[in-house]
LOROLO-454139 format. One record per residue (C-alpha): x, y, z; residue number from 1; residue in three letters. Coordinates in Angstrom, 2 decimals, decimal comma. Layout:
BEGIN
{{X Y Z} NUM ALA}
...
// end
This chain:
BEGIN
{{0,00 0,00 0,00} 1 UNK}
{{1,43 3,37 -1,00} 2 UNK}
{{1,94 5,98 1,68} 3 UNK}
{{-0,62 8,26 0,07} 4 UNK}
{{-3,34 5,61 -0,08} 5 UNK}
{{-6,33 6,30 2,18} 6 UNK}
{{-8,48 3,76 3,98} 7 UNK}
{{-11,91 5,18 4,72} 8 UNK}
{{-14,10 3,34 7,21} 9 UNK}
{{-17,71 3,59 6,19} 10 UNK}
{{-20,77 2,96 8,30} 11 UNK}
{{-24,51 2,72 7,84} 12 UNK}
{{-26,66 5,46 9,44} 13 UNK}
{{-29,30 3,89 11,62} 14 UNK}
{{-31,34 5,82 14,20} 15 UNK}
{{-33,38 2,79 15,23} 16 UNK}
{{-31,83 -0,23 16,88} 17 UNK}
{{-30,11 -2,33 14,18} 18 UNK}
{{-30,88 -5,91 13,26} 19 UNK}
{{-29,04 -8,32 15,55} 20 UNK}
{{-25,88 -9,81 14,09} 21 UNK}
{{-24,43 -13,31 14,46} 22 UNK}
{{-21,66 -13,56 17,06} 23 UNK}
{{-18,16 -13,93 15,61} 24 UNK}
{{-18,94 -12,63 12,11} 25 UNK}
{{-17,83 -9,24 10,76} 26 UNK}
{{-20,43 -6,53 10,37} 27 UNK}
{{-20,62 -2,94 9,25} 28 UNK}
{{-20,14 0,05 11,49} 29 UNK}
{{-23,14 1,88 12,87} 30 UNK}
{{-23,01 5,66 12,53} 31 UNK}
{{-25,30 8,59 13,20} 32 UNK}
{{-27,06 10,36 10,35} 33 UNK}
{{-24,19 12,86 10,49} 34 UNK}
{{-21,61 10,13 9,88} 35 UNK}
{{-20,27 9,99 13,43} 36 UNK}
{{-19,22 6,59 14,73} 37 UNK}
{{-21,82 5,46 17,26} 38 UNK}
{{-20,69 3,63 20,38} 39 UNK}
{{-23,76 2,49 22,28} 40 UNK}
{{-23,42 1,50 25,94} 41 UNK}
{{-26,05 -0,67 27,57} 42 UNK}
{{-25,42 0,90 30,99} 43 UNK}
{{-24,04 4,11 32,42} 44 UNK}
{{-25,33 7,62 32,93} 45 UNK}
{{-27,39 9,23 30,20} 46 UNK}
{{-29,66 7,17 27,97} 47 UNK}
{{-30,81 9,68 25,36} 48 UNK}
{{-29,45 7,56 22,51} 49 UNK}
{{-31,23 4,50 23,89} 50 UNK}
{{-34,50 6,42 23,94} 51 UNK}
{{-33,81 7,70 20,42} 52 UNK}
{{-33,28 4,17 19,07} 53 UNK}
{{-36,55 3,14 20,82} 54 UNK}
{{-35,02 0,63 23,24} 55 UNK}
{{-35,80 2,56 26,48} 56 UNK}
{{-39,10 1,90 28,31} 57 UNK}
{{-40,69 3,23 31,48} 58 UNK}
{{-43,62 2,33 33,71} 59 UNK}
{{-45,51 3,90 36,61} 60 UNK}
{{-48,63 3,30 38,66} 61 UNK}
{{-51,57 4,41 36,55} 62 UNK}
{{-52,79 7,47 38,47} 63 UNK}
{{-50,75 10,22 40,11} 64 UNK}
{{-51,54 10,29 43,83} 65 UNK}
{{-53,21 6,87 43,82} 66 UNK}
{{-50,88 4,40 45,45} 67 UNK}
{{-50,91 0,62 45,08} 68 UNK}
{{-51,28 -1,47 48,22} 69 UNK}
{{-48,70 -4,13 49,03} 70 UNK}
{{-49,10 -7,32 51,03} 71 UNK}
{{-50,77 -7,02 54,43} 72 UNK}
{{-48,23 -8,91 56,50} 73 UNK}
{{-45,00 -9,78 54,65} 74 UNK}
{{-43,36 -10,51 57,99} 75 UNK}
{{-40,72 -12,90 56,62} 76 UNK}
{{-39,34 -13,77 53,22} 77 UNK}
{{-41,61 -15,96 51,13} 78 UNK}
{{-40,90 -16,93 47,54} 79 UNK}
{{-44,61 -16,72 46,75} 80 UNK}
{{-45,19 -13,22 48,20} 81 UNK}
{{-43,98 -10,39 45,96} 82 UNK}
{{-44,32 -6,65 45,45} 83 UNK}
{{-43,22 -6,56 41,79} 84 UNK}
{{-42,90 -9,12 39,01} 85 UNK}
{{-41,35 -8,30 35,64} 86 UNK}
{{-41,47 -11,01 32,96} 87 UNK}
{{-39,71 -11,11 29,59} 88 UNK}
{{-42,50 -12,50 27,41} 89 UNK}
{{-40,30 -13,39 24,42} 90 UNK}
{{-40,16 -17,09 23,58} 91 UNK}
{{-36,57 -18,41 23,88} 92 UNK}
{{-34,97 -19,06 20,51} 93 UNK}
{{-37,12 -16,47 18,71} 94 UNK}
{{-35,19 -14,68 15,98} 95 UNK}
{{-34,13 -11,26 17,22} 96 UNK}
{{-35,06 -12,13 20,80} 97 UNK}
{{-34,32 -9,29 23,21} 98 UNK}
{{-33,21 -9,12 26,82} 99 UNK}
{{-34,42 -6,65 29,46} 100 UNK}
{{-31,88 -4,54 31,36} 101 UNK}
{{-33,41 -2,80 34,42} 102 UNK}
{{-31,86 0,62 35,09} 103 UNK}
{{-33,75 2,06 38,06} 104 UNK}
{{-36,82 1,53 40,22} 105 UNK}
{{-38,29 4,16 42,57} 106 UNK}
{{-40,71 3,30 45,38} 107 UNK}
{{-42,49 6,27 46,98} 108 UNK}
{{-44,13 5,44 50,32} 109 UNK}
{{-47,73 6,68 50,65} 110 UNK}
{{-48,77 4,52 53,63} 111 UNK}
{{-46,07 3,19 55,92} 112 UNK}
{{-47,76 0,00 57,07} 113 UNK}
{{-48,74 -0,62 60,68} 114 UNK}
{{-46,52 -2,21 63,36} 115 UNK}
{{-43,63 -2,90 61,00} 116 UNK}
{{-40,28 -2,84 62,82} 117 UNK}
{{-38,02 -2,57 59,75} 118 UNK}
{{-38,17 -2,63 55,95} 119 UNK}
{{-36,18 -5,21 54,03} 120 UNK}
{{-36,17 -6,43 50,45} 121 UNK}
{{-35,00 -9,29 48,25} 122 UNK}
{{-34,43 -9,33 44,48} 123 UNK}
{{-34,54 -12,64 42,64} 124 UNK}
{{-34,13 -13,68 39,02} 125 UNK}
{{-35,84 -16,85 37,87} 126 UNK}
{{-36,96 -18,80 34,83} 127 UNK}
{{-40,58 -18,71 33,70} 128 UNK}
{{-43,34 -16,24 34,50} 129 UNK}
{{-43,40 -16,03 38,31} 130 UNK}
{{-46,65 -14,00 38,44} 131 UNK}
{{-49,68 -15,98 39,61} 132 UNK}
{{-52,36 -13,54 40,83} 133 UNK}
{{-53,07 -10,31 42,69} 134 UNK}
{{-51,53 -6,89 42,39} 135 UNK}
{{-52,19 -4,47 39,54} 136 UNK}
{{-51,20 -5,00 35,88} 137 UNK}
{{-48,80 -2,28 34,73} 138 UNK}
{{-48,61 -1,02 31,14} 139 UNK}
{{-45,10 0,10 30,08} 140 UNK}
{{-44,71 3,00 27,65} 141 UNK}
{{-42,01 4,14 25,27} 142 UNK}
{{-40,79 7,67 26,21} 143 UNK}
{{-39,94 8,33 22,55} 144 UNK}
{{-43,15 9,87 21,21} 145 UNK}
{{-42,09 9,06 17,64} 146 UNK}
{{-41,99 5,36 18,50} 147 UNK}
{{-44,83 2,86 18,19} 148 UNK}
{{-42,80 -0,01 19,67} 149 UNK}
{{-44,37 -1,79 22,62} 150 UNK}
{{-42,53 -3,43 25,49} 151 UNK}
{{-41,81 -7,14 25,76} 152 UNK}
{{-42,18 -6,83 29,55} 153 UNK}
{{-45,25 -8,07 31,43} 154 UNK}
{{-45,43 -6,30 34,80} 155 UNK}
{{-47,52 -6,50 37,95} 156 UNK}
{{-47,18 -4,49 41,16} 157 UNK}
{{-48,80 -4,70 44,59} 158 UNK}
{{-50,01 -7,57 46,75} 159 UNK}
{{-48,83 -10,30 44,41} 160 UNK}
{{-49,04 -14,05 44,83} 161 UNK}
{{-46,11 -15,49 42,91} 162 UNK}
{{-45,63 -19,04 41,70} 163 UNK}
{{-43,15 -21,30 43,45} 164 UNK}
{{-39,52 -20,62 42,59} 165 UNK}
{{-38,16 -22,53 39,61} 166 UNK}
{{-34,44 -21,85 39,45} 167 UNK}
{{-34,22 -18,64 41,45} 168 UNK}
{{-31,03 -16,63 41,80} 169 UNK}
{{-30,81 -14,07 44,60} 170 UNK}
{{-29,08 -11,05 43,08} 171 UNK}
{{-29,45 -8,67 46,05} 172 UNK}
{{-31,11 -8,35 49,42} 173 UNK}
{{-30,80 -6,00 52,35} 174 UNK}
{{-32,40 -3,65 54,82} 175 UNK}
{{-33,52 -0,21 53,67} 176 UNK}
{{-34,69 1,10 57,05} 177 UNK}
{{-34,12 -0,42 60,51} 178 UNK}
{{-37,43 1,14 61,60} 179 UNK}
{{-40,92 1,43 60,15} 180 UNK}
{{-41,14 3,22 56,81} 181 UNK}
{{-41,92 6,95 56,75} 182 UNK}
{{-44,64 8,42 54,52} 183 UNK}
{{-42,89 10,38 51,79} 184 UNK}
{{-39,79 8,17 51,72} 185 UNK}
{{-38,36 7,37 48,28} 186 UNK}
{{-36,35 4,17 47,83} 187 UNK}
{{-34,34 4,34 44,60} 188 UNK}
{{-32,97 1,04 43,31} 189 UNK}
{{-30,12 1,61 40,83} 190 UNK}
{{-28,99 -1,36 38,73} 191 UNK}
{{-25,32 -1,46 37,80} 192 UNK}
{{-24,91 2,29 38,21} 193 UNK}
{{-22,76 4,27 40,63} 194 UNK}
{{-24,39 6,10 43,51} 195 UNK}
{{-23,20 9,65 44,10} 196 UNK}
{{-21,32 10,05 47,36} 197 UNK}
{{-22,83 12,27 50,01} 198 UNK}
{{-23,29 12,66 53,74} 199 UNK}
{{-24,92 9,72 55,49} 200 UNK}
{{-28,55 10,10 56,52} 201 UNK}
{{-30,14 8,85 59,73} 202 UNK}
{{-32,23 6,06 58,22} 203 UNK}
{{-33,23 5,01 61,73} 204 UNK}
{{-35,12 8,22 62,42} 205 UNK}
{{-38,51 9,58 61,41} 206 UNK}
{{-37,39 12,17 58,85} 207 UNK}
{{-38,42 11,61 55,24} 208 UNK}
{{-35,47 10,22 53,28} 209 UNK}
{{-34,52 9,43 49,69} 210 UNK}
{{-32,50 6,26 50,11} 211 UNK}
{{-30,46 4,85 47,21} 212 UNK}
{{-30,16 1,07 46,95} 213 UNK}
{{-27,21 -0,08 44,88} 214 UNK}
{{-27,96 -3,25 42,89} 215 UNK}
{{-25,81 -5,23 40,46} 216 UNK}
{{-26,44 -5,19 36,71} 217 UNK}
{{-29,39 -7,48 36,00} 218 UNK}
{{-30,29 -9,21 32,72} 219 UNK}
{{-33,78 -10,69 32,19} 220 UNK}
{{-33,64 -13,05 29,23} 221 UNK}
{{-36,54 -14,52 27,25} 222 UNK}
{{-39,00 -16,41 29,48} 223 UNK}
{{-37,33 -15,10 32,65} 224 UNK}
{{-38,59 -12,98 35,55} 225 UNK}
{{-37,35 -10,40 38,01} 226 UNK}
{{-39,15 -10,59 41,38} 227 UNK}
{{-39,00 -7,93 44,12} 228 UNK}
{{-40,05 -9,07 47,60} 229 UNK}
{{-40,87 -6,72 50,50} 230 UNK}
{{-40,25 -7,91 54,05} 231 UNK}
{{-41,56 -6,01 57,09} 232 UNK}
{{-41,34 -7,93 60,39} 233 UNK}
{{-44,42 -7,56 62,63} 234 UNK}
{{-46,37 -5,58 60,01} 235 UNK}
{{-50,14 -6,09 60,33} 236 UNK}
{{-51,56 -3,49 57,88} 237 UNK}
{{-50,21 -3,12 54,35} 238 UNK}
{{-47,97 -0,32 53,15} 239 UNK}
{{-48,76 1,36 49,83} 240 UNK}
{{-46,53 2,83 47,17} 241 UNK}
{{-46,41 4,87 44,02} 242 UNK}
{{-43,66 3,58 41,80} 243 UNK}
{{-41,79 4,23 38,58} 244 UNK}
{{-39,22 2,20 36,69} 245 UNK}
{{-36,96 2,47 33,63} 246 UNK}
{{-35,18 -0,22 31,60} 247 UNK}
{{-33,64 -1,10 28,23} 248 UNK}
{{-34,77 -3,80 25,78} 249 UNK}
{{-31,99 -4,88 23,42} 250 UNK}
// end
């Protein structure tokens, strides 16, 4: 090759998510409509490009100010008592099958529950659809108004009866408050993302707190579920929550 020869890398502009490629085979570069090389990250801060390519989805309780009631007395962990189930409805082996990547989940306390002595949680992944009955069906939406794509996620929130565990993997558990929840609290679960450092808060007091909960990256494959369990020892009247959640489907 002569010194004055030029090699020009060319890509294909594609605003929407491209067709999946076979592992191990060469493929063309993806670029923006302005010809800039596009490097898309599944995680990290800032997901404008994910929303633009129509792979970002969100969900909330249906009505602002109308909370959803949880289980009356989730006094100990039970695999069949859940607050949230999220199921990837794609059939395994389907061409172009996508996975779900949770990014964040916010729980806003509207009723603290009665007689609870602490608030704990457990997050499990499992095979199959773990939802059985109860709770409220949740309809995800695409925050890109130009998009008509619908989510592959089937979601339910509230006082849920789950099916028995199939092949459950505990990905995180812990205690959010060592005392009863406080009305107005916000519990922010962040999946695979850093939490900004700041002064510690007195989570054992009665002041309203926004409490971050650091969780590992989670991948929900076809015909798999994410299950969130609430545990409140001694609770005898249910807590209620407004919630919101964001995730990627790729």
